[in-house]
N, CA, C and O of each residue as an XYZ file, in Angstrom:
620
protein
N     124.382    103.411    105.685
C     123.064    103.134    105.135
C     122.639    104.230    104.163
O     121.928    103.971    103.192
N     123.084    105.460    104.433
C     122.728    106.575    103.575
C     123.306    106.373    102.174
O     122.650    106.697    101.184
N     124.532    105.839    102.079
C     125.156    105.593    100.789
C     124.428    104.479    100.042
O     124.294    104.536     98.820
N     123.960    103.468    100.770
C     123.235    102.385    100.128
C     121.935    102.898     99.525
O     121.577    102.506     98.414
N     121.225    103.763    100.235
C     119.992    104.343     99.705
C     120.299    105.191     98.475
O     119.549    105.179     97.499
N     121.411    105.930     98.530
C     121.792    106.764     97.393
C     122.092    105.884     96.186
O     121.661    106.190     95.074
N     122.822    104.800     96.392
C     123.135    103.881     95.300
C     121.859    103.269     94.754
O     121.677    103.188     93.539
N     120.968    102.833     95.647
C     119.691    102.272     95.230
C     118.919    103.287     94.406
O     118.384    102.953     93.349
N     118.857    104.504     94.874
C     118.144    105.574     94.185
C     118.719    105.797     92.784
O     117.971    105.905     91.812
N     120.031    105.864     92.686
C     120.677    106.150     91.400
C     120.461    105.013     90.404
O     120.052    105.252     89.267
N     120.731    103.790     90.823
C     120.632    102.661     89.902
C     119.189    102.424     89.478
O     118.900    102.328     88.285
N     118.286    102.329     90.444
C     116.893    102.055     90.109
C     116.266    103.226     89.363
O     115.477    103.035     88.438
N     116.620    104.419     89.769
C     116.081    105.594     89.080
C     116.502    105.662     87.635
O     115.693    105.958     86.755
N     117.770    105.388     87.387
C     118.239    105.451     86.002
C     117.625    104.342     85.164
O     117.294    104.552     83.997
N     117.470    103.155     85.756
C     116.838    102.056     85.023
C     115.401    102.390     84.664
O     114.975    102.193     83.526
N     114.664    102.892     85.630
C     113.271    103.217     85.361
C     113.125    104.413     84.442
O     112.279    104.419     83.547
N     113.935    105.405     84.658
C     113.860    106.586     83.806
C     114.076    106.209     82.352
O     113.319    106.619     81.471
N     115.096    105.439     82.115
C     115.388    105.033     80.750
C     114.360    104.039     80.241
O     113.855    104.180     79.128
N     114.049    103.037     81.050
C     113.197    101.945     80.598
C     111.736    102.282     80.427
O     111.086    101.766     79.517
N     111.215    103.120     81.266
C     109.791    103.399     81.224
C     109.500    104.766     80.620
O     108.794    104.874     79.617
N     110.042    105.794     81.229
C     109.712    107.149     80.788
C     110.131    107.404     79.357
O     109.338    107.880     78.544
N     111.365    107.091     79.052
C     111.851    107.358     77.697
C     111.099    106.526     76.677
O     110.734    107.029     75.614
N     110.866    105.273     76.980
C     110.153    104.419     76.042
C     108.735    104.905     75.828
O     108.273    105.024     74.693
N     108.050    105.185     76.921
C     106.648    105.584     76.816
C     106.466    106.940     76.155
O     105.530    107.138     75.381
N     107.356    107.871     76.459
C     107.139    109.234     75.986
C     107.959    109.631     74.768
O     107.531    110.478     73.984
N     109.127    109.035     74.601
C     110.002    109.469     73.520
C     110.050    108.525     72.332
O     110.476    108.932     71.251
N     109.634    107.297     72.494
C     109.779    106.320     71.419
C     109.062    106.771     70.157
O     109.575    106.570     69.056
N     107.899    107.370     70.291
C     107.145    107.796     69.119
C     107.867    108.820     68.271
O     108.133    108.552     67.100
N     108.196    109.981     68.812
C     108.785    110.999     67.962
C     110.233    110.736     67.572
O     110.656    111.163     66.498
N     111.006    110.049     68.408
C     112.422    109.907     68.115
C     112.845    108.479     67.832
O     113.980    108.239     67.420
N     111.961    107.542     68.045
C     112.311    106.139     67.892
C     112.309    105.698     66.448
O     112.067    106.478     65.528
N     112.582    104.440     66.285
C     112.580    103.818     64.982
C     111.722    102.573     65.105
O     111.528    102.062     66.208
N     111.221    102.091     64.025
C     110.350    100.920     64.061
C     111.018     99.715     64.720
O     110.327     98.796     65.160
N     112.330     99.705     64.793
C     113.033     98.576     65.391
C     112.812     98.477     66.891
O     113.240     97.499     67.505
N     112.146     99.477     67.510
C     111.829     99.395     68.932
C     110.888     98.236     69.207
O     110.768     97.794     70.349
N     110.226     97.744     68.186
C     109.322     96.622     68.381
C     107.945     97.109     68.801
O     107.557     98.245     68.527
N     107.229     96.242     69.461
C     105.856     96.497     69.849
C     105.819     97.348     71.110
O     105.926     96.824     72.218
N     105.668     98.652     70.945
C     105.699     99.583     72.072
C     104.567     99.342     73.053
O     104.669     99.701     74.226
N     103.502     98.743     72.582
C     102.347     98.508     73.419
C     102.687     97.632     74.616
O     102.023     97.711     75.649
N     103.715     96.800     74.489
C     104.020     95.818     75.517
C     105.243     96.155     76.371
O     105.644     95.344     77.205
N     105.840     97.325     76.183
C     107.010     97.701     76.988
C     106.659     97.771     78.468
O     107.424     97.290     79.304
N     105.523     98.357     78.803
C     105.107     98.454     80.196
C     104.849     97.087     80.801
O     105.216     96.821     81.946
N     104.207     96.213     80.014
C     103.964     94.851     80.492
C     105.286     94.138     80.759
O     105.421     93.421     81.751
N     106.244     94.333     79.885
C     107.552     93.706     80.063
C     108.207     94.204     81.350
O     108.763     93.415     82.114
N     108.140     95.509     81.584
C     108.732     96.081     82.790
C     108.076     95.496     84.034
O     108.766     95.171     85.000
N     106.748     95.358     84.023
C     106.042     94.786     85.164
C     106.387     93.301     85.346
O     106.508     92.824     86.474
N     106.541     92.585     84.246
C     106.933     91.175     84.333
C     108.330     91.042     84.938
O     108.575     90.148     85.748
N     109.238     91.925     84.549
C     110.587     91.881     85.117
C     110.551     92.208     86.606
O     111.257     91.585     87.399
N     109.738     93.176     86.983
C     109.593     93.518     88.387
C     109.032     92.318     89.162
O     109.528     91.982     90.237
N     107.999     91.677     88.610
C     107.423     90.490     89.251
C     108.466     89.386     89.398
O     108.539     88.722     90.432
N     109.268     89.198     88.359
C     110.315     88.169     88.401
C     111.305     88.449     89.519
O     111.664     87.547     90.277
N     111.746     89.691     89.625
C     112.707     90.065     90.674
C     112.077     89.915     92.058
O     112.725     89.436     92.989
N     110.832     90.317     92.192
C     110.139     90.219     93.477
C     109.934     88.754     93.865
O     110.088     88.392     95.031
N     109.591     87.918     92.894
C     109.375     86.492     93.168
C     110.625     85.855     93.781
O     110.522     84.994     94.655
N     111.788     86.276     93.325
C     113.046     85.740     93.839
C     113.268     86.102     95.313
O     114.092     85.477     95.980
N     112.548     87.099     95.824
C     112.716     87.528     97.214
C     111.840     86.728     98.177
O     111.978     86.866     99.392
N     110.942     85.895     97.649
C     110.104     85.032     98.473
C     109.363     85.839     99.549
O     109.599     85.665    100.744
N     108.470     86.716     99.104
C     107.721     87.580    100.016
C     106.743     86.787    100.879
O     106.218     85.755    100.462
N     106.513     87.286    102.072
C     105.467     86.717    102.928
C     104.113     87.117    102.334
O     104.047     87.929    101.411
N     103.043     86.542    102.868
C     101.702     86.890    102.372
C     101.421     88.373    102.571
O     100.879     89.034    101.684
N     101.792     88.893    103.739
C     101.564     90.320    104.022
C     102.377     91.191    103.056
O     101.860     92.169    102.517
N     103.631     90.838    102.841
C     104.471     91.593    101.908
C     103.904     91.499    100.493
O     103.889     92.489     99.762
N     103.440     90.315    100.108
C     102.871     90.125     98.772
C     101.650     91.015     98.578
O     101.479     91.612     97.516
N     100.800     91.107     99.598
C      99.615     91.970     99.514
C     100.033     93.432     99.353
O      99.454     94.161     98.548
N     101.037     93.857    100.118
C     101.525     95.233    100.000
C     102.132     95.464     98.615
O     101.903     96.503     97.996
N     102.902     94.495     98.138
C     103.511     94.615     96.808
C     102.424     94.736     95.740
O     102.546     95.554     94.828
N     101.374     93.940     95.842
C     100.311     93.982     94.831
C      99.620     95.348     94.805
O      99.211     95.812     93.741
N      99.488     95.990     95.956
C      98.903     97.335     95.991
C      99.809     98.337     95.273
O      99.339     99.165     94.494
N     101.100     98.252     95.544
C     102.056     99.156     94.889
C     102.093     98.860     93.396
O     102.090     99.779     92.577
N     102.128     97.581     93.041
C     102.178     97.165     91.636
C     100.966     97.694     90.864
O     101.093     98.117     89.714
N      99.799     97.668     91.498
C      98.583     98.164     90.843
C      98.733     99.651     90.493
O      98.293    100.088     89.430
N      99.347    100.413     91.380
C      99.571    101.845     91.091
C     100.585    102.009     89.963
O     100.424    102.866     89.095
N     101.633    101.182     89.980
C     102.632    101.237     88.903
C     101.961    100.908     87.581
O     102.172    101.594     86.581
N     101.154     99.859     87.581
C     100.473     99.431     86.357
C      99.562    100.542     85.819
O      99.496    100.763     84.610
N      98.863    101.238     86.723
C      97.999    102.346     86.299
C      98.834    103.462     85.666
O      98.428    104.051     84.664
N      99.989    103.750     86.246
C     100.854    104.794     85.683
C     101.443    104.369     84.340
O     101.580    105.191     83.433
N     101.788    103.099     84.212
C     102.300    102.590     82.933
C     101.217    102.732     81.862
O     101.496    103.141     80.735
N      99.986    102.391     82.227
C      98.875    102.512     81.286
C      98.653    103.985     80.900
O      98.398    104.296     79.736
N      98.752    104.869     81.873
C      98.607    106.296     81.573
C      99.719    106.750     80.628
O      99.467    107.511     79.694
N     100.941    106.288     80.864
C     102.051    106.622     79.977
C     101.829    106.119     78.561
O     102.166    106.796     77.589
N     101.257    104.922     78.452
C     100.952    104.368     77.135
C      99.908    105.218     76.425
O     100.035    105.504     75.234
N      98.868    105.622     77.164
C      97.833    106.475     76.567
C      98.413    107.820     76.134
O      98.088    108.315     75.054
N      99.270    108.414     76.967
C      99.898    109.689     76.603
C     100.755    109.527     75.355
O     100.775    110.399     74.487
N     101.457    108.414     75.273
C     102.275    108.139     74.095
C     101.393    108.040     72.844
O     101.722    108.598     71.797
N     100.278    107.328     72.968
C      99.368    107.191     71.824
C      98.800    108.540     71.404
O      98.689    108.829     70.213
N      98.441    109.368     72.386
C      97.923    110.702     72.071
C      98.971    111.529     71.343
O      98.670    112.188     70.347
N     100.209    111.493     71.846
C     101.284    112.236     71.202
C     101.500    111.730     69.782
O     101.653    112.519     68.849
N     101.511    110.422     69.626
C     101.701    109.834     68.299
C     100.605    110.307     67.340
O     100.888    110.661     66.195
N      99.363    110.311     67.808
C      98.245    110.755     66.968
C      98.399    112.236     66.599
O      98.153    112.620     65.456
N      98.804    113.062     67.566
C      99.016    114.490     67.284
C     100.102    114.684     66.224
O      99.940    115.461     65.283
N     101.192    113.972     66.394
C     102.304    114.104     65.444
C     101.882    113.615     64.064
O     102.181    114.262     63.061
N     101.195    112.489     64.006
C     100.730    111.956     62.723
C      99.803    112.957     62.029
O      99.902    113.167     60.820
N      98.906    113.571     62.797
C      97.975    114.540     62.213
C      98.723    115.726     61.621
O      98.388    116.198     60.534
N      99.730    116.203     62.332
C     100.517    117.337     61.822
C     101.296    116.921     60.579
O     101.294    117.632     59.574
N     101.950    115.789     60.645
C     102.782    115.343     59.518
C     101.962    114.949     58.296
O     102.458    115.023     57.171
N     100.717    114.532     58.501
C      99.848    114.174     57.384
C      99.149    115.379     56.764
O      98.506    115.255     55.722
N      99.272    116.532     57.392
C      98.618    117.724     56.852
C      99.343    118.194     55.593
O     100.462    117.764     55.313
N      98.690    119.086     54.834
C      99.272    119.591     53.593
C     100.540    120.395     53.836
O     101.449    120.409     53.006
N     100.590    121.071     54.991
C     101.741    121.904     55.306
C     102.203    121.575     56.733
O     101.873    122.308     57.666
N     102.962    120.486     56.916
C     103.369    120.079     58.273
C     104.174    121.166     58.983
O     105.087    121.759     58.407
N     103.824    121.411     60.226
C     104.494    122.421     61.033
C     105.339    121.713     62.091
O     104.814    121.240     63.099
N     106.646    121.645     61.854
C     107.525    120.969     62.800
C     107.609    121.702     64.131
O     107.938    121.099     65.152
N     107.315    122.989     64.126
C     107.280    123.729     65.386
C     106.131    123.218     66.269
O     106.271    123.121     67.488
N     105.013    122.897     65.647
C     103.880    122.345     66.394
C     104.239    120.969     66.965
O     103.879    120.647     68.098
N     104.946    120.166     66.176
C     105.392    118.859     66.657
C     106.328    119.045     67.852
O     106.195    118.365     68.869
N     107.270    119.968     67.715
C     108.228    120.210     68.794
C     107.513    120.653     70.073
O     107.878    120.216     71.165
N     106.520    121.498     69.952
C     105.776    121.950     71.134
C     105.045    120.791     71.801
O     105.030    120.696     73.029
N     104.445    119.919     71.019
C     103.769    118.743     71.579
C     104.748    117.863     72.342
O     104.440    117.370     73.427
N     105.920    117.672     71.770
C     106.930    116.839     72.416
C     107.420    117.512     73.697
O     107.567    116.849     74.724
N     107.673    118.814     73.649
C     108.155    119.535     74.837
C     107.179    119.428     76.002
O     107.588    119.269     77.153
N     105.895    119.515     75.699
C     104.879    119.407     76.751
C     104.988    118.043     77.415
O     104.925    117.939     78.640
N     105.150    116.995     76.612
C     105.250    115.633     77.163
C     106.563    115.441     77.923
O     106.602    114.700     78.905
N     107.623    116.092     77.487
C     108.909    115.952     78.166
C     108.853    116.467     79.601
O     109.599    115.999     80.461
N     107.974    117.424     79.857
C     107.817    117.945     81.213
C     107.341    116.866     82.179
O     107.567    116.970     83.385
N     106.682    115.829     81.659
C     106.170    114.746     82.511
C     107.246    113.750     82.923
O     107.054    113.013     83.890
N     108.363    113.707     82.223
C     109.377    112.683     82.498
C     109.914    112.787     83.926
O     109.937    111.770     84.619
N     110.344    113.949     84.403
C     110.847    113.991     85.786
C     109.786    113.603     86.817
O     110.099    112.953     87.815
N     108.555    113.991     86.584
C     107.475    113.666     87.511
C     107.272    112.158     87.565
O     107.184    111.579     88.648
N     107.196    111.522     86.402
C     106.985    110.078     86.366
C     108.202    109.339     86.908
O     108.048    108.351     87.627
N     109.385    109.787     86.584
C     110.590    109.124     87.082
C     110.628    109.167     88.601
O     110.985    108.176     89.238
N     110.271    110.285     89.180
C     110.243    110.417     90.631
C     109.208    109.473     91.232
O     109.456    108.855     92.268
N     108.055    109.359     90.587
C     107.024    108.443     91.075
C     107.523    107.008     91.081
O     107.304    106.279     92.049
N     108.195    106.594     90.004
C     108.677    105.215     89.918
C     109.761    104.953     90.964
O     109.814    103.869     91.544
N     110.600    105.914     91.199
C     111.621    105.767     92.241
C     110.948    105.620     93.609
O     111.348    104.785     94.420
N     109.930    106.434     93.853
C     109.191    106.327     95.110
C     108.532    104.956     95.252
O     108.528    104.376     96.338
N     107.979    104.441     94.164
C     107.383    103.100     94.203
C     108.429    102.055     94.581
O     108.172    101.180     95.408
N     109.603    102.153     93.974
C     110.648    101.183     94.279
C     111.090    101.269     95.735
O     111.364    100.252     96.374
N     111.155    102.481     96.246
C     111.507    102.630     97.664
C     110.397    102.084     98.564
O     110.683    101.520     99.620
N     109.139    102.245     98.159
C     108.039    101.659     98.922
C     108.185    100.141     98.968
O     107.999     99.525    100.018
N     108.518     99.545     97.834
C     108.718     98.099     97.787
C     109.899     97.714     98.664
O     109.820     96.758     99.436
N     110.984     98.449     98.547
C     112.176     98.167     99.348
C     111.846     98.234    100.844
O     112.330     97.417    101.627
N     111.038     99.190    101.227
C     110.701     99.385    102.647
C     109.816     98.278    103.221
O     109.776     98.108    104.439
N     109.102     97.517    102.377
C     108.292     96.418    102.904
C     109.116     95.144    103.082
O     108.634     94.169    103.658
N     110.350     95.149    102.593
C     111.209     93.970    102.687
C     111.838     93.868    104.067
O     112.051     94.876    104.740
N     112.135     92.639    104.484
C     112.873     92.464    105.726
C     114.361     92.675    105.445
O     114.756     92.866    104.295
N     115.182     92.640    106.488
C     116.611     92.945    106.352
C     117.314     91.993    105.389
O     118.170     92.424    104.616
N     116.971     90.717    105.422
C     117.597     89.741    104.529
C     117.242     90.018    103.061
O     118.099     89.938    102.181
N     115.985     90.340    102.815
C     115.545     90.652    101.451
C     116.188     91.947    100.957
O     116.595     92.044     99.799
N     116.275     92.935    101.842
C     116.935     94.186    101.464
C     118.396     93.936    101.119
O     118.928     94.536    100.185
N     119.046     93.049    101.875
C     120.450     92.717    101.589
C     120.580     92.074    100.212
O     121.547     92.341     99.499
N     119.623     91.235     99.828
C     119.638     90.618     98.495
C     119.513     91.680     97.401
O     120.208     91.631     96.386
N     118.620     92.633     97.628
C     118.429     93.712     96.650
C     119.712     94.524     96.515
O     120.157     94.813     95.404
N     120.296     94.886     97.634
C     121.536     95.673     97.601
C     122.673     94.891     96.952
O     123.494     95.474     96.244
N     122.731     93.590     97.181
C     123.771     92.763     96.549
C     123.595     92.750     95.033
O     124.573     92.811     94.289
N     122.364     92.672     94.588
C     122.120     92.683     93.139
C     122.484     94.046     92.542
O     123.036     94.125     91.445
N     122.171     95.101     93.268
C     122.550     96.445     92.798
C     124.068     96.551     92.708
O     124.604     97.071     91.730
N     124.754     96.057     93.731
C     126.223     96.097     93.721
C     126.775     95.310     92.528
O     127.753     95.728     91.908
N     126.154     94.179     92.210
C     126.598     93.379     91.069
C     126.459     94.140     89.750
O     127.229     93.913     88.816
N     125.482     95.037     89.674
C     125.248     95.777     88.438
C     125.973     97.133     88.391
O     125.953     97.799     87.356
N     126.597     97.540     89.468
C     127.267     98.838     89.496
C     128.329     98.999     88.416
O     128.419    100.075     87.825
N     129.134     97.983     88.131
C     130.140     98.178     87.074
C     129.543     98.547     85.724
O     130.201     99.185     84.903
N     128.305     98.149     85.494
C     127.639     98.493     84.233
C     127.396    100.003     84.111
O     127.224    100.521     83.007
N     127.385    100.696     85.241
C     127.071    102.128     85.243
C     128.247    103.007     85.576
O     128.104    104.224     85.693
N     129.418    102.403     85.732
C     130.618    103.190     85.995
C     131.207    103.676     84.689
O     131.383    102.907     83.743
N     131.505    104.943     84.650
C     132.130    105.512     83.443
C     133.425    106.168     83.784
O     134.097    106.704     82.903
């Protein structure tokens, strides 16, 4: 069981770290316009989570617990979006000045990068909270799906 938790932690953590943290915090300074509408990345992530959860056919009690966890995730996604917008505004202000200071831009980005491990850990904890409200059959479905995706992460 310890190995299954480790696998769950690694796969879900890497997905969330890349999908949420990097998009929310790094897309502005390092991204390209081809990223699309950044405003909706968090909504997309929540929709995918809802889709996966729906397939597990939660009981009413589990659904209520999931909605509480989801509300916290949604609040964090919104906070990440606001932080991204603030960073974008700071960078734009520096770059639009008469004498842009790339060192100032780098410092702004570094400050935001410190938040990535904290947010990634929070999202992993949320996923484990969701996993813990599932019954044994639902947990087995989650683990089977993780196992199906493992080859995608083998190098």
